[in-house]
N, C-alpha and C positions, 0 to 999 in steps of 0.2 A: 504493500499499500504506500502511495506517495502523496504528500501534501504539498501543494505549490502556494507559496506566499509571494504574490507579485509585489515588486518594489522593495524586496528584502534581499540583500547581497548574501554571499555564501558564509560570511562570518556572523550572520544573524542580525546585522544592523543595516538600516536603510542607507543608500548612497546619498551623496550631496544633491544629486539631481531629484531626489524624492522629497526635498524640503517643502515642496508645495503640497504635500499630502494634506487632505482635509482633516479637521480636528477629530472627527469620528474615527477615521481609520488610524490616526496616530494613537488615540486612546486605546484602541483595540490591541495595537502592536505593544504598547507599554505594559499590557497585562500579561504578555507572554514572558514571564519571568521564569527561572528555574524552579521556583516554588509552585507555580501554577501550571506550567507546561507538563509536569509529570516526568518520570524517569525516561532516559533514552530507550529506544527500541533495542532489544537484544535478541541474539539467536536463541532458539529453544533447545539447541543441542546441549548435551551434558558437558562437553568439552569444547574448547575454542576450535572452530572449524578452520580448515586450511584455506589458503588462498584459492585453490581450485574449487573447494566446496562453496565458498562465498559466491563465486561466479555462477555456479550451477544452481544453487539454491535461491538466488534472489527472486526467481519467478514463482517459487512455490513456498507457501507458508506452512504447510503441514509437514513438519519435521518430527521424527520420532525422538524420544527421550534418550535412546541408546546411541544416537548419532554422535560421533566424535572420534578421538584418537586414543588408542589402547596399546600398551606394551604387554605382549604375552610371553610368559616364560616357557623355555623348552630346554631340553638337555644340551642344546647347541647355542644357547644364548637367548637374549630377548629378540623378539621380532615385533615390529610395529605394524598395527592394523588400523586403518581409517574407515569408519563405517559412514556410509552415505545413504540415507533413505530410511524407510519404515522397516524395522527388523521383523515385522509380521508377514512381509511379502517374500516372495521367492528370492533366494540368495544367488548372487554372482560373486565369485572370488576372482580378483585380478592380480596378475603378477607381472611386473614390468621387465623391460629388457636390460641388458647389461650396461652399466654406466648411467642408468636413469633411476627415477623413482616414480611412484604413482602419479605425482603431480606432473612431471615432465613428460610422462608417457601417455597418460590418459586424459589429462585436464582439457586440452583442446578438443579431442574427440568427443567426450561427454558434454562439453559445454556448448557444442554446436546446436543450433535450434532444431535441426532435423533429429537429433537425439533425445529431445525433451520427453517424448512419450516413453521411450526405453528406460530413461533415467528414473522416471517417477513410478514405473510399474514393477521395479525390482529394488532390492536392498543390496547395495554394493559393498563388498569387503575388500578394500585395497590393501595388499600386502607389500610392504617394503622390506627388501633383504636387509640383514643386519649391516648397520653402518651406512645405509644408502638413503635414509629418509632425509627430508629437508632439515637443514640445520643440525645434522647428526654430529655428535661429539666424536672424537677420535677413539678408535678401538684400542683396548689395552695392548701393551706390547706383547703379552703372553697369550693373546687371544688367537685360537686356532680357528681359522674360517671354515665353516661347514662345507662339506662336499655338495654336490648337486643332489645326491640322494638324501642327504641330511636336511638340506633345505626343503625337499619335498616332504620329509618326515615332519618338519615343523608345522606344515599345514594340518596335520592331524591334531595337534595341540590347539590350533586356532579353531578348527571345527568343533572340538570338544568344548572349548571355552564358551563359544557362542551358541553351542547346542544346535549345530547345523546337522540335521539328519541327512541331508543331500544338498548339492549345489551345482551350478554351472560354473565352469572355469573358463576365464578369458586370459590368455597369456600371449606375450610377444617375445620372440627370440629366446633368450635363456629362461625367461618366465614361462614360455610355452613348454620348454624342455622339463622344467621343475613340475608343472602341473601334469604333464604326461607321465612323469615318473610317479607322482602321487596316485594317478588313476590305476597304475598297476599295483600299487600298495593296497588301496582300498577302493576297488572299482564300485562297490555297492553304494558308496557315498557320493559318487560323481554322476550327476544326472546328464551331463553333456559337457563337451569341450569345444572351445573356439580358440585354435592355435594358429598363430601368425608367424611366418618365418621360422618354423621349427627346425632346429639342427639336432638330429639324434646322436650325433658323435662329438667328441671333444674337439676343441678349436685351437690350432697353433697360435702362438702369440702374434705372428705376422698378420694373420687374418683378424685377430682380435684388435690389433692397433688400428687396422683400417676402419673398424666399426666405431671405436671409442676414441680414436686419436684426437678428435677436436675437444672431447670432454676431458680425457686423461692422456695427455701427450706422453708417449713412450719413446725412450731413446733407441736408436738403431743398435743392433747387436754388433760386436766387434768384427771387423772385416767385411761387413755387408753394406751395400749401398743404401742411402736413405730411402724410406718408403715414398712412393709418388703421392 
């Protein structure tokens, strides 16, 4: 819901050109003090929404109390999950590609107007790989990063935590690989998979650098020419 107050600038005060406002209008504006205007509008999410969520949610007022950001414990470390939508609706679990997170991988896609119906008809559980979430702190020096299979096993702890009996998986690149691995671990819990750019095998560092070189510049190995 938006309220337009003509003749009021963005800082809440009239501009100099509004000095000719009639006395009745001026009296009305004077009554809009912090005491009478009421508290500012706030999101109904339990936690502060991400920048991506703000863009997507601004057209929809019905947000569920479970919406927000959560850190789920697993034997392989914490994993961040961002819930977007009503948890009573069918679940879609997303997993981002290498060198990205759910904001950079899915924000533009889900924020498009053509996706509005899909966004509102499902509850989205966005998984960020350890240390890849927005404003992530550095991982401890002794942290052993999970393997692809262990990252897939983390999804089981996420599904248990949020009591997801089944869900649809949406993964891109390495995220597609992780979701495919999970489907082999617990196929009864996976209602369907949407996998983009799935690579079923390991990737040499030269191919890896071509994908994420702009995000994480990698040095050339000794004796080899620079990558194009």
